[in-house]
C-alpha positions in Angstrom: 28.8 3.8 0.8 27.7 3.6 -2.8 26.9 7.0 -4.2 23.2 7.7 -4.5 23.6 8.0 -8.3 24.8 4.4 -8.4 21.8 3.3 -6.4 19.5 5.1 -8.7 21.2 3.4 -11.7 20.6 0.1 -10.0 16.9 0.9 -9.5 16.6 2.0 -13.1 18.0 -1.3 -14.2 14.9 -3.0 -13.0 11.2 -3.2 -13.9 9.1 -0.4 -15.5 7.0 -0.2 -12.4 10.1 0.7 -10.4 11.7 2.9 -13.2 8.8 5.3 -13.7 8.6 6.0 -9.9 12.3 6.5 -9.7 12.1 9.0 -12.6 9.1 10.8 -11.0 10.0 10.7 -7.3 13.8 10.6 -7.2 14.9 12.2 -10.4 12.2 14.9 -10.9 12.1 13.9 -14.6 9.5 15.7 -16.8 6.1 14.1 -16.7 6.3 13.2 -20.4 9.3 11.0 -19.7 8.1 9.2 -16.6 4.6 8.8 -18.1 6.1 7.1 -21.1 7.9 4.7 -18.8 4.7 4.2 -16.8 2.8 3.2 -19.9 5.1 0.2 -20.2 3.7 -1.3 -17.0 0.8 -2.8 -19.0 3.0 -4.4 -21.7 6.3 -5.3 -20.0 7.7 -6.8 -16.9 5.8 -7.5 -13.7 2.6 -5.6 -14.7 2.3 -7.5 -17.9 3.0 -10.7 -16.2 0.3 -10.2 -13.6 -2.2 -9.1 -16.2 -1.4 -12.3 -18.1 -2.7 -14.3 -15.1 -6.1 -12.6 -15.2 -9.2 -14.7 -15.9 -11.5 -14.0 -18.8 -14.1 -12.7 -16.4 -11.7 -10.0 -15.1 -10.9 -11.8 -11.8 -7.7 -13.5 -10.7 -7.7 -17.1 -9.5 -11.4 -17.2 -9.8 -12.2 -15.4 -6.6 -12.4 -12.0 -4.8 -10.4 -12.6 -1.6 -9.2 -16.2 -1.9 -8.9 -18.4 -5.0 -11.9 -20.3 -6.2 -12.2 -23.7 -4.4 -9.6 -22.7 -1.9 -9.0 -25.2 0.9 -8.5 -23.3 4.1 -6.2 -26.0 5.4 -3.6 -24.5 3.0 -3.9 -21.2 4.9 -3.1 -22.9 8.2 -0.3 -24.9 6.8 1.3 -22.6 4.2 -0.1 -19.1 4.7 -2.7 -16.9 3.3 -3.0 -16.9 -0.5 -2.3 -13.7 -2.3 -3.4 -14.6 -5.9 -7.1 -13.6 -5.9 -8.6 -10.4 -7.2 -8.3 -8.0 -4.3 -4.5 -8.4 -3.9 -3.8 -8.6 -7.6 -5.7 -5.4 -8.2 -3.8 -3.7 -5.3 -0.5 -4.8 -6.8 -1.4 -3.3 -10.2 -2.2 0.0 -8.3 1.3 -0.2 -6.7 2.9 -0.9 -10.1 1.1 2.2 -11.4 -1.0 0.7 -14.2 -2.5 3.7 -15.9 -6.2 3.8 -14.7 -7.2 5.5 -18.0 -5.9 2.7 -20.1 -8.4 0.5 -22.0 -7.1 -2.6 -20.1 -7.6 -0.9 -16.7 -11.1 0.3 -17.5 -12.1 -3.1 -18.9 -10.7 -4.8 -15.8 -12.7 -2.6 -13.4 -15.9 -3.1 -15.4 -15.5 -6.9 -15.5 -14.7 -7.1 -11.8 -17.8 -5.0 -11.0 -19.9 -7.4 -13.1 -18.4 -10.8 -12.1 -16.6 -10.6 -8.8 -18.5 -11.1 -5.5 -17.0 -11.2 -2.0 -16.6 -14.6 -0.3 -18.0 -13.0 2.8 -21.6 -11.9 2.0 -21.6 -12.4 -1.8 -22.1 -8.7 -2.4 -20.6 -7.2 -5.6 -16.9 -6.4 -5.4 -17.2 -2.6 -5.6 -19.8 -2.5 -2.8 -17.1 -3.5 -0.4 -16.6 -6.4 2.0 -17.3 -6.5 5.7 -13.9 -5.9 7.3 -12.2 -2.5 7.6 -8.8 -3.7 6.3 -10.3 -5.1 3.1 -12.6 -2.1 2.6 -9.7 0.3 3.0 -7.8 -1.4 0.2 -11.0 -1.6 -1.9 -11.5 2.1 -1.5 -7.9 2.7 -2.5 -8.2 0.5 -5.6 -11.6 1.8 -6.5 -10.7 5.5 -6.2 -7.4 4.9 -8.1 -9.2 3.2 -11.0 -12.1 5.6 -11.1 -14.9 3.7 -9.3 -17.4 5.5 -7.1 -16.6 4.1 -3.7 -18.3 6.8 -1.7 -20.7 4.4 0.0 -17.7 2.3 1.4 -16.0 5.5 2.5 -19.1 6.5 4.5 -19.2 3.1 6.2 -15.5 3.4 7.1 -16.0 6.8 8.6 -18.7 5.4 10.8 -16.5 2.5 11.9 -13.8 4.4 13.6 -12.8 3.4 17.1 -12.9 5.8 20.0 -9.1 6.2 19.8 -9.3 7.5 16.3 -8.2 4.5 14.2 -9.7 1.3 12.9 -9.7 -2.4 13.7 -11.0 -5.2 11.5 -11.9 -7.1 14.6 -14.4 -4.4 15.6 -17.4 -6.5 14.7 -16.0 -9.2 17.0 -15.9 -6.8 20.0 -12.6 -5.0 19.7 -12.7 -1.5 21.1 -9.1 -0.5 20.3 -7.6 0.3 16.9 -4.8 -1.6 15.3 -1.8 -0.2 13.3 -2.5 -2.5 10.3 -6.2 -1.8 10.0 -5.6 1.9 10.4 -2.9 2.2 7.7 -5.1 0.2 5.3 -8.0 2.6 5.8 -5.8 5.7 5.7 -4.4 4.8 2.4 -7.9 4.3 1.0 -9.1 7.6 2.4 -6.1 9.4 1.0 -6.6 7.9 -2.5 -10.3 8.8 -2.3 -9.3 12.4 -1.4 -6.9 12.6 -4.3 -9.6 11.4 -6.7 -12.6 13.4 -5.4 -11.4 15.9 -2.8 -13.1 13.8 -0.1 -15.8 14.9 2.2 -15.7 16.9 5.4 -16.2 13.6 7.3 -13.7 11.6 5.4 -11.0 14.2 5.8 -11.6 14.5 9.5 -11.5 10.7 9.9 -8.2 10.6 8.0 -6.8 13.2 10.4 -7.9 11.2 13.4 -6.3 8.0 12.0 -3.1 9.8 11.4 -3.1 11.1 14.9 -3.5 7.5 16.2 -0.3 6.6 14.5 1.6 9.8 15.3 0.8 9.6 19.0 2.5 6.2 19.0 5.5 7.4 16.9 4.4 4.9 14.3 5.3 1.8 16.3 5.1 2.3 20.1 2.4 1.3 22.6 1.0 4.3 24.5 0.8 2.3 27.7 4.4 1.1 27.9 6.3 3.0 25.1 7.6 -0.3 24.0 7.3 -1.4 20.3 3.9 -2.7 19.7 5.4 -5.4 17.4 9.1 -5.8 16.6 8.2 -6.5 13.0 6.9 -3.0 12.6 10.6 -2.1 12.5 11.4 -4.7 9.8 10.8 -4.0 6.1 8.3 -6.1 4.2 7.2 -6.2 0.6 4.6 -6.6 -0.7 2.9 -5.5 2.5 -0.5 -6.8 1.5 -2.5 -6.0 4.7 0.6 -5.9 7.0 2.1 -2.8 8.6 5.6 -1.5 9.0 7.0 1.9 9.6 8.2 2.3 6.0 4.7 1.8 4.8 3.5 4.5 7.3 6.3 6.9 6.4 5.5 6.5 2.7 1.8 7.3 3.5 2.8 10.4 5.4 5.0 11.5 2.6 2.0 11.1 0.2 -0.4 13.0 2.3 2.1 15.9 2.8 2.6 16.0 -1.0 -1.2 16.5 -1.3 -1.6 19.1 1.4 1.8 20.9 1.3 2.2 20.5 5.1 5.5 20.2 6.8 6.5 16.7 8.1 5.3 16.1 11.6 8.2 16.0 14.0 6.8 12.8 15.6 8.0 11.0 12.5 11.6 11.6 13.4 12.2 8.4 15.4 11.0 6.3 12.6 13.0 8.3 10.1 16.2 7.7 12.2 15.5 4.0 12.3 15.1 4.0 8.5 18.4 5.8 8.0 20.1 3.4 10.4 18.9 0.4 8.3 20.6 1.6 5.1 23.3 -0.9 3.9 26.8 0.0 3.1 26.1 -0.1 -0.6 23.3 2.5 -0.2 20.4 0.1 -0.6 17.9 -1.3 1.9 17.2 -4.9 2.5 14.0 -7.0 2.4 13.8 -8.3 6.0 10.9 -10.7 5.5 8.3 -12.0 3.1 4.8 -13.1 3.9 4.2 -16.9 3.4 1.4 -18.0 1.1 0.6 -18.6 -2.6 1.8 -15.8 -5.0 1.9 -15.4 -8.8 5.6 -14.5 -8.7 8.2 -12.9 -6.4 9.7 -9.5 -7.2 12.8 -9.5 -5.0 15.7 -11.8 -4.4 14.5 -12.7 -0.9 15.0 -11.8 2.7 18.4 -10.4 3.6 19.1 -9.2 0.1 18.8 -5.6 -1.3 15.3 -4.8 -2.3 14.4 -2.5 -5.2 11.0 -1.8 -3.7 12.2 -1.2 -0.2 15.0 1.0 -1.5 12.7 3.0 -3.7 10.3 3.7 -0.9 13.1 4.5 1.6 14.9 6.9 -0.8 11.7 8.9 -1.6 10.8 9.1 2.1 14.2 10.4 3.1 14.4 12.7 0.2 11.1 14.3 1.2 12.1 14.5 4.8 15.4 16.0 4.2 13.9 18.7 1.9 11.1 19.6 4.1 11.7 18.8 7.8 12.7 21.5 10.1 15.7 21.0 12.4 14.9 20.3 16.1 
């Protein structure tokens, strides 16, 4: 197996959006060093490339959730498009675009002025109607310094009886879904990082976490079988989709905020993550969502993935430092 130092060298020989997170999360580099690398996201590599696709009015592809003039037959035939404003903004958050930069502040302002949701025509920062979309809007807004407290309040009131969320609630669903729940949890966590949260939002986040933990991140309560085999396969970018690595990275983030020990119910997912490591020390991209994109960031399914490897290494590093033996 390739030594971890060699894997880190491979990760560093990548994009600024990867490098700064490697320096921060895997190498414990001083903040002055990783912050300097993070600043390059705006002017080099994938971050700069995505920003170059931005419209003059601050949006991407002329729309909030789908491109302007989008023909929904394309969705049926080729997959959901990922080029409009909501997914582009979330990608910049994942890249780590500095929210205090002039470009980020201007983008947030322009989107607030010019972007309206396809569903309802309300201003972008007032949120959409579905929980999945609003969870990501909260995450993006909180990260970039927008007051999204009204959307948070709505999400808190939209929990299902089992503690999580489902974007099909308005259509009659009474049970939560893994995907909706992780989208909302990430939003609530980002909101809590930015503002401290509210008593209600913190309690809602705990109930959503319990929904996932009770199911060991991927199992049905009724049968103990995997709820979806793809939950055990690694995807990037996740967009709205769920897998256990996304969940594990979330639980790492929340533990970093609270200082809590890892929950032992994560162990089965951790063991699966370890087992998927390739002989060279990297992790593969298992699949990629179909649909229109600005550009790809990995070599394709079956090949080692910088993003999956980064996330896997920081999750395992956190677990091995903190988890108590059984």
